[in-house]
All heavy atoms as TSV, in Angstrom:
chain	resi	resn	atom	element	x	y	z
A	1	PRO	N	N	82.407	123.400	128.844
A	1	PRO	CA	C	83.528	123.978	128.105
A	1	PRO	C	C	84.758	123.079	128.197
A	1	PRO	O	O	84.954	122.367	129.168
A	1	PRO	CB	C	83.794	125.306	128.779
A	1	PRO	CG	C	83.063	125.274	130.094
A	1	PRO	CD	C	82.025	124.183	129.985
A	2	ALA	N	N	85.563	123.168	127.178
A	2	ALA	CA	C	86.800	122.376	127.158
A	2	ALA	C	C	87.766	122.896	128.216
A	2	ALA	O	O	87.833	124.095	128.479
A	2	ALA	CB	C	87.450	122.440	125.770
A	3	THR	N	N	88.507	121.998	128.795
A	3	THR	CA	C	89.528	122.412	129.765
A	3	THR	C	C	90.846	122.573	129.054
A	3	THR	O	O	91.113	121.950	128.036
A	3	THR	CB	C	89.663	121.372	130.898
A	3	THR	OG1	O	90.003	120.121	130.312
A	3	THR	CG2	C	88.368	121.233	131.676
A	4	ALA	N	N	91.670	123.426	129.622
A	4	ALA	CA	C	92.991	123.674	129.020
A	4	ALA	C	C	93.850	122.435	129.149
A	4	ALA	O	O	93.877	121.796	130.193
A	4	ALA	CB	C	93.664	124.860	129.702
A	5	SER	N	N	94.517	122.096	128.106
A	5	SER	CA	C	95.444	120.955	128.157
A	5	SER	C	C	96.779	121.464	128.687
A	5	SER	O	O	97.057	122.655	128.663
A	5	SER	CB	C	95.630	120.350	126.782
A	5	SER	OG	O	96.368	121.232	125.967
A	6	PRO	N	N	97.634	120.560	129.152
A	6	PRO	CA	C	98.961	120.989	129.620
A	6	PRO	C	C	99.745	121.704	128.529
A	6	PRO	O	O	100.513	122.605	128.802
A	6	PRO	CB	C	99.632	119.690	130.020
A	6	PRO	CG	C	98.536	118.713	130.268
A	6	PRO	CD	C	97.413	119.133	129.358
A	7	VAL	N	N	99.535	121.336	127.282
A	7	VAL	CA	C	100.251	121.963	126.179
A	7	VAL	C	C	99.845	123.430	126.064
A	7	VAL	O	O	100.660	124.302	125.876
A	7	VAL	CB	C	100.006	121.215	124.855
A	7	VAL	CG1	C	100.596	121.981	123.686
A	7	VAL	CG2	C	100.575	119.824	124.940
A	8	SER	N	N	98.554	123.713	126.184
A	8	SER	CA	C	98.097	125.075	126.011
A	8	SER	C	C	98.562	125.991	127.144
A	8	SER	O	O	98.555	127.196	126.998
A	8	SER	CB	C	96.582	125.117	125.890
A	8	SER	OG	O	95.963	124.721	127.091
A	9	SER	N	N	98.967	125.407	128.253
A	9	SER	CA	C	99.421	126.242	129.373
A	9	SER	C	C	100.915	126.514	129.335
A	9	SER	O	O	101.400	127.296	130.140
A	9	SER	CB	C	99.006	125.594	130.700
A	9	SER	OG	O	99.682	124.374	130.865
A	10	VAL	N	N	101.634	125.888	128.435
A	10	VAL	CA	C	103.074	126.153	128.313
A	10	VAL	C	C	103.258	127.490	127.622
A	10	VAL	O	O	102.633	127.773	126.614
A	10	VAL	CB	C	103.770	125.025	127.506
A	10	VAL	CG1	C	105.232	125.353	127.264
A	10	VAL	CG2	C	103.638	123.691	128.230
A	11	THR	N	N	104.125	128.308	128.192
A	11	THR	CA	C	104.361	129.634	127.622
A	11	THR	C	C	105.679	129.695	126.875
A	11	THR	O	O	106.559	128.859	127.073
A	11	THR	CB	C	104.390	130.699	128.730
A	11	THR	OG1	O	105.569	130.492	129.532
A	11	THR	CG2	C	103.146	130.679	129.606
A	12	GLY	N	N	105.801	130.716	126.044
A	12	GLY	CA	C	107.061	130.939	125.353
A	12	GLY	C	C	108.199	131.142	126.318
A	12	GLY	O	O	109.313	130.676	126.107
A	13	ALA	N	N	107.917	131.872	127.403
A	13	ALA	CA	C	108.948	132.134	128.402
A	13	ALA	C	C	109.421	130.828	129.045
A	13	ALA	O	O	110.620	130.654	129.317
A	13	ALA	CB	C	108.433	133.094	129.461
A	14	GLN	N	N	108.503	129.896	129.285
A	14	GLN	CA	C	108.884	128.614	129.863
A	14	GLN	C	C	109.758	127.818	128.889
A	14	GLN	O	O	110.739	127.207	129.283
A	14	GLN	CB	C	107.654	127.814	130.239
A	14	GLN	CG	C	106.928	128.383	131.442
A	14	GLN	CD	C	105.595	127.713	131.664
A	14	GLN	OE1	O	104.852	127.456	130.727
A	14	GLN	NE2	N	105.278	127.438	132.926
A	15	LEU	N	N	109.386	127.842	127.604
A	15	LEU	CA	C	110.199	127.147	126.613
A	15	LEU	C	C	111.582	127.795	126.513
A	15	LEU	O	O	112.595	127.084	126.429
A	15	LEU	CB	C	109.518	127.163	125.237
A	15	LEU	CG	C	108.287	126.301	125.091
A	15	LEU	CD1	C	107.672	126.496	123.712
A	15	LEU	CD2	C	108.589	124.844	125.355
A	16	ASP	N	N	111.636	129.108	126.512
A	16	ASP	CA	C	112.935	129.810	126.463
A	16	ASP	C	C	113.797	129.424	127.661
A	16	ASP	O	O	114.992	129.163	127.503
A	16	ASP	CB	C	112.747	131.314	126.429
A	16	ASP	CG	C	112.311	131.826	125.072
A	16	ASP	OD1	O	112.652	131.198	124.038
A	16	ASP	OD2	O	111.638	132.877	125.030
A	17	ALA	N	N	113.205	129.377	128.829
A	17	ALA	CA	C	113.955	129.017	130.049
A	17	ALA	C	C	114.484	127.594	129.954
A	17	ALA	O	O	115.630	127.318	130.320
A	17	ALA	CB	C	113.081	129.188	131.282
A	18	TRP	N	N	113.659	126.672	129.449
A	18	TRP	CA	C	114.083	125.286	129.305
A	18	TRP	C	C	115.213	125.187	128.305
A	18	TRP	O	O	116.215	124.509	128.569
A	18	TRP	CB	C	112.891	124.443	128.862
A	18	TRP	CG	C	113.227	122.970	128.800
A	18	TRP	CD1	C	113.214	122.084	129.821
A	18	TRP	CD2	C	113.642	122.256	127.632
A	18	TRP	NE1	N	113.590	120.830	129.357
A	18	TRP	CE2	C	113.854	120.926	128.005
A	18	TRP	CE3	C	113.844	122.596	126.302
A	18	TRP	CZ2	C	114.261	119.947	127.119
A	18	TRP	CZ3	C	114.258	121.621	125.411
A	18	TRP	CH2	C	114.472	120.316	125.828
A	19	MET	N	N	115.080	125.860	127.152
A	19	MET	CA	C	116.144	125.806	126.141
A	19	MET	C	C	117.427	126.421	126.677
A	19	MET	O	O	118.524	125.891	126.442
A	19	MET	CB	C	115.696	126.515	124.856
A	19	MET	CG	C	114.645	125.747	124.094
A	19	MET	SD	S	114.255	126.453	122.464
A	19	MET	CE	C	113.363	127.941	122.893
A	20	ALA	N	N	117.333	127.519	127.397
A	20	ALA	CA	C	118.538	128.171	127.973
A	20	ALA	C	C	119.210	127.272	128.979
A	20	ALA	O	O	120.435	127.244	129.064
A	20	ALA	CB	C	118.156	129.496	128.605
A	21	LYS	N	N	118.434	126.522	129.724
A	21	LYS	CA	C	119.001	125.589	130.720
A	21	LYS	C	C	119.696	124.417	130.006
A	21	LYS	O	O	120.788	124.029	130.404
A	21	LYS	CB	C	117.879	125.063	131.630
A	21	LYS	CG	C	118.364	124.094	132.672
A	21	LYS	CD	C	117.209	123.619	133.540
A	21	LYS	CE	C	117.678	122.566	134.514
A	21	LYS	NZ	N	116.577	122.022	135.316
A	22	LYS	N	N	119.051	123.873	128.978
A	22	LYS	CA	C	119.590	122.716	128.282
A	22	LYS	C	C	120.776	123.073	127.384
A	22	LYS	O	O	121.701	122.292	127.252
A	22	LYS	CB	C	118.519	122.032	127.426
A	22	LYS	CG	C	117.389	121.435	128.230
A	22	LYS	CD	C	117.910	120.337	129.125
A	22	LYS	CE	C	116.799	119.714	129.942
A	22	LYS	NZ	N	117.263	118.700	130.865
A	23	ASN	N	N	120.727	124.257	126.793
A	23	ASN	CA	C	121.809	124.677	125.892
A	23	ASN	C	C	121.872	126.196	125.886
A	23	ASN	O	O	121.249	126.869	125.039
A	23	ASN	CB	C	121.547	124.152	124.474
A	23	ASN	CG	C	122.752	124.316	123.607
A	23	ASN	OD1	O	123.573	125.202	123.843
A	23	ASN	ND2	N	122.881	123.482	122.617
A	24	PRO	N	N	122.631	126.769	126.821
A	24	PRO	CA	C	122.679	128.226	126.968
A	24	PRO	C	C	123.094	128.993	125.710
A	24	PRO	O	O	122.717	130.132	125.517
A	24	PRO	CB	C	123.706	128.448	128.077
A	24	PRO	CG	C	123.748	127.152	128.832
A	24	PRO	CD	C	123.467	126.100	127.814
A	25	GLY	N	N	123.846	128.377	124.826
A	25	GLY	CA	C	124.266	129.056	123.599
A	25	GLY	C	C	123.298	128.919	122.425
A	25	GLY	O	O	123.598	129.357	121.324
A	26	SER	N	N	122.150	128.337	122.672
A	26	SER	CA	C	121.217	128.073	121.580
A	26	SER	C	C	120.707	129.372	120.933
A	26	SER	O	O	120.223	130.261	121.645
A	26	SER	CB	C	120.008	127.280	122.098
A	26	SER	OG	O	119.001	127.224	121.106
A	27	PRO	N	N	120.744	129.443	119.611
A	27	PRO	CA	C	120.172	130.603	118.929
A	27	PRO	C	C	118.647	130.596	118.950
A	27	PRO	O	O	118.020	131.588	118.571
A	27	PRO	CB	C	120.702	130.465	117.501
A	27	PRO	CG	C	120.929	129.014	117.321
A	27	PRO	CD	C	121.361	128.504	118.673
A	28	LEU	N	N	118.056	129.529	119.446
A	28	LEU	CA	C	116.600	129.446	119.516
A	28	LEU	C	C	116.043	130.070	120.803
A	28	LEU	O	O	114.837	130.340	120.877
A	28	LEU	CB	C	116.134	127.993	119.391
A	28	LEU	CG	C	116.568	127.269	118.119
A	28	LEU	CD1	C	116.023	125.849	118.113
A	28	LEU	CD2	C	116.136	128.018	116.877
A	29	VAL	N	N	116.911	130.287	121.795
A	29	VAL	CA	C	116.463	130.932	123.012
A	29	VAL	C	C	115.964	132.338	122.624
A	29	VAL	O	O	116.638	133.073	121.930
A	29	VAL	CB	C	117.586	131.013	124.070
A	29	VAL	CG1	C	117.152	131.852	125.271
A	29	VAL	CG2	C	117.994	129.619	124.514
A	30	GLY	N	N	114.781	132.635	123.064
A	30	GLY	CA	C	114.140	133.902	122.701
A	30	GLY	C	C	113.052	133.717	121.654
A	30	GLY	O	O	112.281	134.626	121.369
A	31	LEU	N	N	112.978	132.515	121.095
A	31	LEU	CA	C	111.959	132.213	120.091
A	31	LEU	C	C	110.840	131.331	120.658
A	31	LEU	O	O	110.043	130.770	119.895
A	31	LEU	CB	C	112.607	131.530	118.875
A	31	LEU	CG	C	113.605	132.383	118.114
A	31	LEU	CD1	C	114.225	131.578	116.989
A	31	LEU	CD2	C	112.949	133.637	117.566
A	32	GLY	N	N	110.753	131.243	121.970
A	32	GLY	CA	C	109.736	130.427	122.603
A	32	GLY	C	C	108.331	130.770	122.150
A	32	GLY	O	O	107.529	129.889	121.902
A	33	GLU	N	N	108.026	132.050	122.028
A	33	GLU	CA	C	106.698	132.459	121.597
A	33	GLU	C	C	106.417	131.999	120.166
A	33	GLU	O	O	105.267	131.727	119.826
A	33	GLU	CB	C	106.515	133.970	121.730
A	33	GLU	CG	C	106.306	134.435	123.156
A	33	GLU	CD	C	105.093	133.830	123.839
A	33	GLU	OE1	O	104.051	133.612	123.188
A	33	GLU	OE2	O	105.175	133.580	125.054
A	34	VAL	N	N	107.440	131.945	119.338
A	34	VAL	CA	C	107.261	131.458	117.962
A	34	VAL	C	C	106.898	129.974	118.006
A	34	VAL	O	O	105.973	129.536	117.290
A	34	VAL	CB	C	108.527	131.693	117.117
A	34	VAL	CG1	C	108.387	131.087	115.731
A	34	VAL	CG2	C	108.838	133.178	117.033
A	35	PHE	N	N	107.578	129.201	118.826
A	35	PHE	CA	C	107.222	127.789	118.986
A	35	PHE	C	C	105.770	127.642	119.431
A	35	PHE	O	O	105.034	126.799	118.909
A	35	PHE	CB	C	108.143	127.100	119.981
A	35	PHE	CG	C	109.482	126.684	119.430
A	35	PHE	CD1	C	110.604	127.475	119.614
A	35	PHE	CD2	C	109.616	125.513	118.731
A	35	PHE	CE1	C	111.826	127.113	119.127
A	35	PHE	CE2	C	110.852	125.117	118.219
A	35	PHE	CZ	C	111.960	125.935	118.417
A	36	VAL	N	N	105.363	128.443	120.403
A	36	VAL	CA	C	103.992	128.383	120.918
A	36	VAL	C	C	103.009	128.745	119.810
A	36	VAL	O	O	102.060	128.000	119.532
A	36	VAL	CB	C	103.821	129.328	122.126
A	36	VAL	CG1	C	102.350	129.443	122.526
A	36	VAL	CG2	C	104.650	128.831	123.309
A	37	ARG	N	N	103.226	129.846	119.154
A	37	ARG	CA	C	102.308	130.308	118.115
A	37	ARG	C	C	102.182	129.310	116.988
A	37	ARG	O	O	101.076	128.937	116.585
A	37	ARG	CB	C	102.787	131.652	117.572
A	37	ARG	CG	C	101.867	132.230	116.485
A	37	ARG	CD	C	102.405	133.531	115.902
A	37	ARG	NE	N	103.608	133.241	115.117
A	37	ARG	CZ	C	104.769	133.885	115.280
A	37	ARG	NH1	N	104.911	134.836	116.183
A	37	ARG	NH2	N	105.802	133.580	114.521
A	38	GLU	N	N	103.316	128.834	116.470
A	38	GLU	CA	C	103.282	127.936	115.332
A	38	GLU	C	C	102.789	126.533	115.692
A	38	GLU	O	O	102.070	125.919	114.914
A	38	GLU	CB	C	104.655	127.872	114.660
A	38	GLU	CG	C	105.089	129.194	114.053
A	38	GLU	CD	C	104.104	129.758	113.048
A	38	GLU	OE1	O	103.539	128.981	112.244
A	38	GLU	OE2	O	103.923	130.976	113.042
A	39	GLY	N	N	103.151	126.061	116.857
A	39	GLY	CA	C	102.648	124.758	117.293
A	39	GLY	C	C	101.147	124.789	117.434
A	39	GLY	O	O	100.451	123.888	116.940
A	40	ARG	N	N	100.621	125.810	118.032
A	40	ARG	CA	C	99.157	125.913	118.212
A	40	ARG	C	C	98.452	126.111	116.870
A	40	ARG	O	O	97.423	125.509	116.602
A	40	ARG	CB	C	98.831	127.047	119.165
A	40	ARG	CG	C	99.213	126.692	120.590
A	40	ARG	CD	C	98.902	127.774	121.561
A	40	ARG	NE	N	99.305	127.356	122.901
A	40	ARG	CZ	C	99.545	128.199	123.897
A	40	ARG	NH1	N	99.405	129.488	123.727
A	40	ARG	NH2	N	99.917	127.723	125.068
A	41	ALA	N	N	99.004	126.953	116.015
A	41	ALA	CA	C	98.387	127.232	114.722
A	41	ALA	C	C	98.336	125.996	113.837
A	41	ALA	O	O	97.436	125.856	113.006
A	41	ALA	CB	C	99.164	128.350	114.007
A	42	ASN	N	N	99.284	125.097	114.039
A	42	ASN	CA	C	99.373	123.908	113.174
A	42	ASN	C	C	98.990	122.608	113.872
A	42	ASN	O	O	99.173	121.530	113.315
A	42	ASN	CB	C	100.783	123.826	112.598
A	42	ASN	CG	C	101.039	124.949	111.640
A	42	ASN	OD1	O	100.518	124.965	110.537
A	42	ASN	ND2	N	101.835	125.929	112.050
A	43	GLY	N	N	98.466	122.713	115.081
A	43	GLY	CA	C	98.014	121.536	115.796
A	43	GLY	C	C	99.123	120.581	116.185
A	43	GLY	O	O	98.924	119.372	116.240
A	44	ILE	N	N	100.304	121.107	116.454
A	44	ILE	CA	C	101.460	120.291	116.830
A	44	ILE	C	C	101.821	120.591	118.282
A	44	ILE	O	O	101.886	121.755	118.681
A	44	ILE	CB	C	102.681	120.598	115.924
A	44	ILE	CG1	C	102.314	120.331	114.457
A	44	ILE	CG2	C	103.900	119.808	116.359
A	44	ILE	CD1	C	103.334	120.852	113.474
A	45	ASP	N	N	102.070	119.551	119.044
A	45	ASP	CA	C	102.481	119.755	120.420
A	45	ASP	C	C	103.774	120.556	120.421
A	45	ASP	O	O	104.798	120.081	119.932
A	45	ASP	CB	C	102.674	118.388	121.091
A	45	ASP	CG	C	102.975	118.464	122.577
A	45	ASP	OD1	O	103.637	119.440	123.004
A	45	ASP	OD2	O	102.582	117.554	123.294
A	46	LEU	N	N	103.723	121.768	120.943
A	46	LEU	CA	C	104.903	122.644	120.869
A	46	LEU	C	C	106.079	122.108	121.648
A	46	LEU	O	O	107.215	122.380	121.309
A	46	LEU	CB	C	104.534	124.060	121.322
A	46	LEU	CG	C	103.790	124.164	122.644
A	46	LEU	CD1	C	104.734	124.629	123.724
A	46	LEU	CD2	C	102.624	125.084	122.462
A	47	ARG	N	N	105.815	121.284	122.624
A	47	ARG	CA	C	106.932	120.636	123.345
A	47	ARG	C	C	107.652	119.675	122.413
A	47	ARG	O	O	108.861	119.516	122.486
A	47	ARG	CB	C	106.437	119.937	124.584
A	47	ARG	CG	C	105.816	120.901	125.612
A	47	ARG	CD	C	105.102	120.176	126.706
A	47	ARG	NE	N	104.034	119.345	126.155
A	47	ARG	CZ	C	103.240	118.569	126.871
A	47	ARG	NH1	N	103.365	118.511	128.170
A	47	ARG	NH2	N	102.290	117.853	126.295
A	48	ALA	N	N	106.896	119.040	121.520
A	48	ALA	CA	C	107.515	118.124	120.539
A	48	ALA	C	C	108.410	118.896	119.577
A	48	ALA	O	O	109.472	118.433	119.222
A	48	ALA	CB	C	106.444	117.361	119.782
A	49	LEU	N	N	107.965	120.081	119.178
A	49	LEU	CA	C	108.803	120.890	118.281
A	49	LEU	C	C	110.158	121.182	118.916
A	49	LEU	O	O	111.198	121.048	118.256
A	49	LEU	CB	C	108.103	122.226	117.953
A	49	LEU	CG	C	106.889	122.166	117.061
A	49	LEU	CD1	C	106.254	123.540	116.929
A	49	LEU	CD2	C	107.239	121.608	115.697
A	50	VAL	N	N	110.150	121.566	120.161
A	50	VAL	CA	C	111.399	121.885	120.846
A	50	VAL	C	C	112.233	120.608	121.037
A	50	VAL	O	O	113.448	120.635	120.873
A	50	VAL	CB	C	111.132	122.590	122.191
A	50	VAL	CG1	C	112.403	122.821	122.961
A	50	VAL	CG2	C	110.415	123.915	121.957
A	51	ALA	N	N	111.582	119.508	121.337
A	51	ALA	CA	C	112.295	118.247	121.510
A	51	ALA	C	C	112.953	117.797	120.200
A	51	ALA	O	O	114.097	117.314	120.195
A	51	ALA	CB	C	111.346	117.154	122.014
A	52	ILE	N	N	112.276	117.982	119.085
A	52	ILE	CA	C	112.834	117.623	117.782
A	52	ILE	C	C	114.062	118.505	117.502
A	52	ILE	O	O	115.105	118.003	117.073
A	52	ILE	CB	C	111.794	117.746	116.663
A	52	ILE	CG1	C	110.729	116.672	116.823
A	52	ILE	CG2	C	112.466	117.638	115.280
A	52	ILE	CD1	C	109.475	116.890	115.984
A	53	ALA	N	N	113.925	119.799	117.753
A	53	ALA	CA	C	115.068	120.709	117.529
A	53	ALA	C	C	116.253	120.325	118.424
A	53	ALA	O	O	117.401	120.415	117.995
A	53	ALA	CB	C	114.656	122.154	117.787
A	54	ARG	N	N	115.983	119.860	119.620
A	54	ARG	CA	C	117.069	119.452	120.512
A	54	ARG	C	C	117.755	118.199	119.979
A	54	ARG	O	O	118.980	118.087	119.961
A	54	ARG	CB	C	116.563	119.230	121.928
A	54	ARG	CG	C	117.698	118.897	122.868
A	54	ARG	CD	C	117.240	118.844	124.306
A	54	ARG	NE	N	118.402	118.651	125.166
A	54	ARG	CZ	C	118.393	117.871	126.211
A	54	ARG	NH1	N	117.308	117.224	126.567
A	54	ARG	NH2	N	119.463	117.738	126.960
A	55	ALA	N	N	116.943	117.234	119.542
A	55	ALA	CA	C	117.501	115.979	119.069
A	55	ALA	C	C	118.231	116.142	117.741
A	55	ALA	O	O	119.283	115.544	117.526
A	55	ALA	CB	C	116.388	114.943	118.898
A	56	GLU	N	N	117.705	116.956	116.858
A	56	GLU	CA	C	118.295	117.075	115.506
A	56	GLU	C	C	119.488	118.013	115.449
A	56	GLU	O	O	120.372	117.807	114.607
A	56	GLU	CB	C	117.222	117.563	114.532
A	56	GLU	CG	C	116.159	116.551	114.226
A	56	GLU	CD	C	116.671	115.353	113.451
A	56	GLU	OE1	O	117.700	115.465	112.748
A	56	GLU	OE2	O	116.024	114.286	113.525
A	57	SER	N	N	119.496	119.067	116.274
A	57	SER	CA	C	120.547	120.080	116.078
A	57	SER	C	C	121.080	120.673	117.375
A	57	SER	O	O	121.740	121.716	117.333
A	57	SER	CB	C	119.989	121.216	115.225
A	57	SER	OG	O	119.016	121.936	115.953
A	58	SER	N	N	120.794	120.039	118.500
A	58	SER	CA	C	121.188	120.602	119.793
A	58	SER	C	C	120.641	122.015	119.925
A	58	SER	O	O	121.362	122.957	120.248
A	58	SER	CB	C	122.705	120.553	119.976
A	58	SER	OG	O	123.047	120.851	121.302
A	59	LEU	N	N	119.348	122.125	119.622
A	59	LEU	CA	C	118.626	123.403	119.681
A	59	LEU	C	C	119.256	124.467	118.784
A	59	LEU	O	O	119.366	125.625	119.133
A	59	LEU	CB	C	118.496	123.921	121.123
A	59	LEU	CG	C	117.677	123.012	122.047
A	59	LEU	CD1	C	117.813	123.433	123.496
A	59	LEU	CD2	C	116.212	122.994	121.624
A	60	GLY	N	N	119.636	124.033	117.590
A	60	GLY	CA	C	120.184	124.969	116.609
A	60	GLY	C	C	121.655	125.301	116.800
A	60	GLY	O	O	122.197	126.147	116.105
A	61	SER	N	N	122.315	124.648	117.748
A	61	SER	CA	C	123.695	124.983	118.074
A	61	SER	C	C	124.739	124.226	117.260
A	61	SER	O	O	125.899	124.601	117.250
A	61	SER	CB	C	123.954	124.738	119.559
A	61	SER	OG	O	123.184	125.650	120.315
A	62	GLY	N	N	124.337	123.155	116.602
A	62	GLY	CA	C	125.289	122.414	115.793
A	62	GLY	C	C	125.787	123.275	114.655
A	62	GLY	O	O	125.073	124.148	114.137
A	63	PRO	N	N	127.041	123.102	114.214
A	63	PRO	CA	C	127.631	123.946	113.173
A	63	PRO	C	C	126.794	123.958	111.884
A	63	PRO	O	O	126.561	125.022	111.305
A	63	PRO	CB	C	128.991	123.340	112.929
A	63	PRO	CG	C	129.293	122.495	114.085
A	63	PRO	CD	C	127.992	122.101	114.695
A	64	GLY	N	N	126.327	122.804	111.449
A	64	GLY	CA	C	125.507	122.764	110.243
A	64	GLY	C	C	124.193	123.477	110.425
A	64	GLY	O	O	123.695	124.174	109.531
A	65	ALA	N	N	123.600	123.320	111.597
A	65	ALA	CA	C	122.324	123.986	111.884
A	65	ALA	C	C	122.479	125.483	111.918
A	65	ALA	O	O	121.687	126.215	111.344
A	65	ALA	CB	C	121.769	123.493	113.221
A	66	ARG	N	N	123.521	125.969	112.561
A	66	ARG	CA	C	123.761	127.406	112.633
A	66	ARG	C	C	123.973	128.009	111.264
A	66	ARG	O	O	123.418	129.051	110.912
A	66	ARG	CB	C	124.973	127.716	113.522
A	66	ARG	CG	C	124.677	127.719	114.987
A	66	ARG	CD	C	125.889	128.261	115.750
A	66	ARG	NE	N	125.690	128.122	117.159
A	66	ARG	CZ	C	125.101	129.060	117.944
A	66	ARG	NH1	N	124.651	130.163	117.415
A	66	ARG	NH2	N	124.969	128.844	119.227
A	67	ALA	N	N	124.795	127.356	110.470
A	67	ALA	CA	C	125.120	127.886	109.148
A	67	ALA	C	C	123.903	127.913	108.217
A	67	ALA	O	O	123.819	128.771	107.339
A	67	ALA	CB	C	126.237	127.047	108.512
A	68	ARG	N	N	122.950	127.012	108.462
A	68	ARG	CA	C	121.805	126.886	107.560
A	68	ARG	C	C	120.478	127.322	108.181
A	68	ARG	O	O	119.442	127.218	107.534
A	68	ARG	CB	C	121.698	125.439	107.105
A	68	ARG	CG	C	122.861	125.019	106.251
A	68	ARG	CD	C	122.686	123.584	105.779
A	68	ARG	NE	N	123.784	123.218	104.909
A	68	ARG	CZ	C	124.916	122.673	105.333
A	68	ARG	NH1	N	125.090	122.433	106.616
A	68	ARG	NH2	N	125.868	122.373	104.478
A	69	HIS	N	N	120.509	127.738	109.450
A	69	HIS	CA	C	119.258	128.038	110.162
A	69	HIS	C	C	118.283	126.849	110.079
A	69	HIS	O	O	117.095	127.022	109.855
A	69	HIS	CB	C	118.582	129.317	109.612
A	69	HIS	CG	C	119.393	130.537	109.812
A	69	HIS	ND1	N	119.919	131.234	108.776
A	69	HIS	CD2	C	119.760	131.194	110.935
A	69	HIS	CE1	C	120.585	132.260	109.235
A	69	HIS	NE2	N	120.510	132.260	110.551
A	70	ASN	N	N	118.839	125.682	110.265
A	70	ASN	CA	C	118.068	124.444	110.116
A	70	ASN	C	C	118.090	123.676	111.431
A	70	ASN	O	O	118.924	122.803	111.628
A	70	ASN	CB	C	118.643	123.615	108.979
A	70	ASN	CG	C	117.814	122.398	108.642
A	70	ASN	OD1	O	116.952	122.007	109.396
A	70	ASN	ND2	N	118.078	121.804	107.494
A	71	ALA	N	N	117.163	123.990	112.312
A	71	ALA	CA	C	117.133	123.376	113.628
A	71	ALA	C	C	116.461	122.007	113.639
A	71	ALA	O	O	116.573	121.294	114.628
A	71	ALA	CB	C	116.401	124.297	114.624
A	72	PHE	N	N	115.795	121.646	112.564
A	72	PHE	CA	C	114.986	120.418	112.564
A	72	PHE	C	C	115.565	119.296	111.719
A	72	PHE	O	O	114.931	118.267	111.566
A	72	PHE	CB	C	113.553	120.740	112.143
A	72	PHE	CG	C	112.895	121.672	113.090
A	72	PHE	CD1	C	112.805	123.037	112.802
A	72	PHE	CD2	C	112.364	121.227	114.293
A	72	PHE	CE1	C	112.199	123.914	113.687
A	72	PHE	CE2	C	111.791	122.105	115.193
A	72	PHE	CZ	C	111.688	123.435	114.882
A	73	GLY	N	N	116.724	119.461	111.155
A	73	GLY	CA	C	117.357	118.406	110.388
A	73	GLY	C	C	116.648	118.087	109.094
A	73	GLY	O	O	116.649	116.945	108.653
A	74	TRP	N	N	116.049	119.073	108.470
A	74	TRP	CA	C	115.354	118.851	107.195
A	74	TRP	C	C	116.354	118.809	106.053
A	74	TRP	O	O	116.757	119.838	105.530
A	74	TRP	CB	C	114.324	119.939	106.934
A	74	TRP	CG	C	113.147	119.889	107.859
A	74	TRP	CD1	C	112.591	118.765	108.378
A	74	TRP	CD2	C	112.404	120.988	108.358
A	74	TRP	NE1	N	111.536	119.108	109.195
A	74	TRP	CE2	C	111.393	120.458	109.190
A	74	TRP	CE3	C	112.481	122.351	108.184
A	74	TRP	CZ2	C	110.483	121.265	109.832
A	74	TRP	CZ3	C	111.549	123.143	108.832
A	74	TRP	CH2	C	110.582	122.593	109.648
A	75	GLY	N	N	116.755	117.624	105.667
A	75	GLY	CA	C	117.728	117.474	104.593
A	75	GLY	C	C	119.094	117.949	105.015
A	75	GLY	O	O	119.212	118.943	105.733
A	76	PRO	N	N	120.130	117.255	104.602
A	76	PRO	CA	C	121.475	117.623	105.081
A	76	PRO	C	C	121.970	118.969	104.590
A	76	PRO	O	O	122.856	119.547	105.190
A	76	PRO	CB	C	122.328	116.489	104.551
A	76	PRO	CG	C	121.578	115.928	103.388
A	76	PRO	CD	C	120.135	116.123	103.705
A	77	THR	N	N	121.401	119.487	103.522
A	77	THR	CA	C	121.888	120.780	102.998
A	77	THR	C	C	120.781	121.813	102.872
A	77	THR	O	O	120.988	122.861	102.256
A	77	THR	CB	C	122.534	120.589	101.610
A	77	THR	OG1	O	121.558	120.039	100.706
A	77	THR	CG2	C	123.739	119.636	101.701
A	78	GLN	N	N	119.609	121.550	103.438
A	78	GLN	CA	C	118.481	122.493	103.346
A	78	GLN	C	C	118.821	123.753	104.146
A	78	GLN	O	O	119.150	123.669	105.330
A	78	GLN	CB	C	117.204	121.863	103.887
A	78	GLN	CG	C	116.010	122.768	103.885
A	78	GLN	CD	C	115.542	123.093	102.478
A	78	GLN	OE1	O	115.461	122.215	101.631
A	78	GLN	NE2	N	115.232	124.346	102.209
A	79	THR	N	N	118.762	124.898	103.504
A	79	THR	CA	C	119.072	126.169	104.145
A	79	THR	C	C	117.833	127.040	104.224
A	79	THR	O	O	117.033	127.058	103.305
A	79	THR	CB	C	120.184	126.909	103.355
A	79	THR	OG1	O	121.330	126.067	103.362
A	79	THR	CG2	C	120.530	128.237	104.000
A	80	PHE	N	N	117.699	127.771	105.323
A	80	PHE	CA	C	116.578	128.692	105.532
A	80	PHE	C	C	117.129	130.085	105.783
A	80	PHE	O	O	118.241	130.236	106.275
A	80	PHE	CB	C	115.723	128.218	106.716
A	80	PHE	CG	C	115.093	126.883	106.478
A	80	PHE	CD1	C	115.752	125.731	106.891
A	80	PHE	CD2	C	113.881	126.764	105.834
A	80	PHE	CE1	C	115.210	124.483	106.658
A	80	PHE	CE2	C	113.332	125.508	105.576
A	80	PHE	CZ	C	113.986	124.368	106.009
A	81	ALA	N	N	116.366	131.091	105.460
A	81	ALA	CA	C	116.799	132.477	105.592
A	81	ALA	C	C	116.978	132.905	107.056
A	81	ALA	O	O	117.803	133.755	107.355
A	81	ALA	CB	C	115.826	133.422	104.903
A	82	SER	N	N	116.211	132.324	107.944
A	82	SER	CA	C	116.289	132.698	109.355
A	82	SER	C	C	115.760	131.524	110.185
A	82	SER	O	O	115.242	130.552	109.660
A	82	SER	CB	C	115.472	133.959	109.642
A	82	SER	OG	O	114.089	133.689	109.484
A	83	TRP	N	N	115.867	131.651	111.492
A	83	TRP	CA	C	115.347	130.614	112.369
A	83	TRP	C	C	113.868	130.636	112.293
A	83	TRP	O	O	113.161	129.724	112.491
A	83	TRP	CB	C	115.804	130.853	113.806
A	83	TRP	CG	C	117.261	130.629	113.976
A	83	TRP	CD1	C	118.203	131.578	114.241
A	83	TRP	CD2	C	117.994	129.407	113.846
A	83	TRP	NE1	N	119.464	131.034	114.290
A	83	TRP	CE2	C	119.359	129.691	114.047
A	83	TRP	CE3	C	117.622	128.103	113.579
A	83	TRP	CZ2	C	120.332	128.691	114.004
A	83	TRP	CZ3	C	118.623	127.136	113.540
A	83	TRP	CH2	C	119.938	127.441	113.759
């Protein structure tokens, strides 16, 4: 049987704790399980998703990111309905 990879053992709670430590005001704190679910469903390292959000928008805390719910820097004016 396949062994669990380090990525599969990361929990939403662990991601939330890391985001809260790095940026306590982040609107993404509390969405750790979403990162886990979507990363796994799409074959993307969920730690990379969080790292991209940190690099692009300070975990959604930048003014442009907050106003547009755009944590990943997709286009300078791309707006989303929610995080």
